MIFI-216972 format. One line per field, with one value per residue (C-alpha): residue number from 1; residue in one letter; x negated, y, z. Coordinates in nm, 3 decimals. Example, Ala and Ser with C-alpha at 12.3 -4.5 7.8 and 13.67 -1.06 7.14 Angstrom:
2
num = (1, 2)
residu = (A, S)
u = (-1.230, -1.367)
v = (-0.450, -0.106)
w = (0.780, 0.714)
***
This chain:
101
num = (1, 2, 3, 4, 5, 6, 7, 8, 9, 10, 11, 12, 13, 14, 15, 16, 17, 18, 19, 20, 21, 22, 23, 24, 25, 26, 27, 28, 29, 30, 31, 32, 33, 34, 35, 36, 37, 38, 39, 40, 41, 42, 43, 44, 45, 46, 47, 48, 49, 50, 51, 52, 53, 54, 55, 56, 57, 58, 59, 60, 61, 62, 63, 64, 65, 66, 67, 68, 69, 70, 71, 72, 73, 74, 75, 76, 77, 78, 79, 80, 81, 82, 83, 84, 85, 86, 87, 88, 89, 90, 91, 92, 93, 94, 95, 96, 97, 98, 99, 100, 101)
residu = (M, Y, T, G, A, K, E, V, K, T, L, P, D, F, K, L, L, L, V, F, E, N, G, E, R, R, L, F, D, V, S, P, Y, L, D, H, G, I, F, R, A, L, R, D, P, A, M, F, N, S, A, H, I, S, F, D, T, V, A, W, S, N, G, A, D, L, C, P, E, V, L, Y, R, D, S, T, S, V, D, K, A, Q, V, R, R, S, S, N, K, S, R, S, P, R, A, K, A, K, R, H, S)
u = (2.444, 2.340, 2.069, 1.871, 1.501, 1.407, 1.024, 0.757, 0.382, 0.161, -0.074, -0.355, -0.273, 0.035, 0.236, 0.479, 0.558, 0.922, 1.139, 1.510, 1.802, 1.874, 1.522, 1.372, 1.012, 0.962, 0.682, 0.755, 0.514, 0.528, 0.273, 0.533, 0.670, 0.337, 0.356, 0.695, 0.787, 0.754, 0.599, 0.276, 0.169, 0.169, -0.151, -0.325, -0.390, -0.306, 0.029, 0.104, 0.021, 0.273, 0.550, 0.807, 1.161, 1.422, 1.770, 1.774, 1.514, 1.150, 1.048, 0.718, 0.610, 0.636, 1.010, 0.992, 1.216, 1.361, 1.711, 1.733, 1.912, 1.613, 1.367, 1.550, 1.633, 1.284, 1.086, 0.976, 1.018, 0.694, 0.572, 0.314, 0.027, 0.094, 0.092, -0.247, -0.396, -0.258, -0.387, -0.737, -0.792, -0.905, -1.125, -1.493, -1.723, -1.894, -1.564, -1.491, -1.839, -1.789, -1.460, -1.626, -1.931)
v = (1.177, 1.390, 1.269, 1.482, 1.463, 1.318, 1.300, 1.497, 1.453, 1.691, 1.535, 1.673, 1.872, 2.039, 1.720, 1.613, 1.258, 1.259, 1.002, 1.056, 0.954, 0.662, 0.522, 0.613, 0.735, 0.995, 1.221, 1.589, 1.823, 2.177, 2.320, 2.446, 2.677, 2.831, 3.125, 3.241, 3.470, 3.335, 3.012, 3.196, 3.184, 2.803, 2.815, 2.860, 2.505, 2.595, 2.738, 2.443, 2.202, 2.375, 2.186, 2.040, 1.911, 2.173, 2.026, 1.807, 1.976, 2.090, 2.434, 2.612, 2.851, 3.151, 3.091, 2.917, 2.617, 2.395, 2.253, 1.876, 1.830, 1.980, 1.775, 1.456, 1.535, 1.655, 1.392, 1.047, 0.721, 0.579, 0.268, 0.254, 0.166, 0.478, 0.691, 0.553, 0.624, 0.979, 1.042, 0.919, 1.068, 1.414, 1.312, 1.374, 1.079, 1.155, 1.122, 0.794, 0.662, 0.741, 0.550, 0.239, 0.236)
w = (-0.960, -0.661, -0.429, -0.188, -0.115, 0.222, 0.200, 0.015, -0.021, -0.219, -0.473, -0.692, -1.004, -0.848, -0.829, -0.558, -0.456, -0.353, -0.180, -0.233, -0.016, -0.250, -0.179, -0.517, -0.528, -0.798, -0.920, -0.988, -1.169, -1.027, -1.276, -1.531, -1.259, -1.152, -1.395, -1.267, -0.979, -0.628, -0.759, -0.859, -0.494, -0.511, -0.718, -0.380, -0.256, 0.105, -0.002, -0.230, 0.050, 0.277, 0.093, 0.331, 0.334, 0.412, 0.440, 0.125, -0.094, -0.106, 0.018, 0.081, 0.354, 0.116, 0.072, -0.267, -0.311, -0.582, -0.582, -0.536, -0.869, -1.054, -0.849, -0.937, -1.300, -1.394, -1.205, -1.315, -1.131, -0.990, -0.815, -0.536, -0.773, -0.981, -0.666, -0.559, -0.902, -0.900, -0.546, -0.631, -0.975, -0.870, -0.579, -0.629, -0.703, -0.370, -0.180, -0.361, -0.276, 0.095, 0.098, -0.043, 0.183)
***
């Protein structure tokens, strides 16, 4: 089944939260790609955070991209609670304390 990506959000630990055209929210781990070719540049947080939707897939400002079939096939389905936990897990204790005060 083909479905293109329509939204992307970068998360800690080189993960992407993706929303596909069929409405599914899925989590994709980019870290296995970071030792290969053009993807090495994504180790830089600023470059990784440049992720955006280009047509129906994810691309970065250095020209790296992944085909939507790979993004869908190699990602895992997530719910909103899982996304919140993933977003919060690498924040510093100080940042968490500020949010709760």
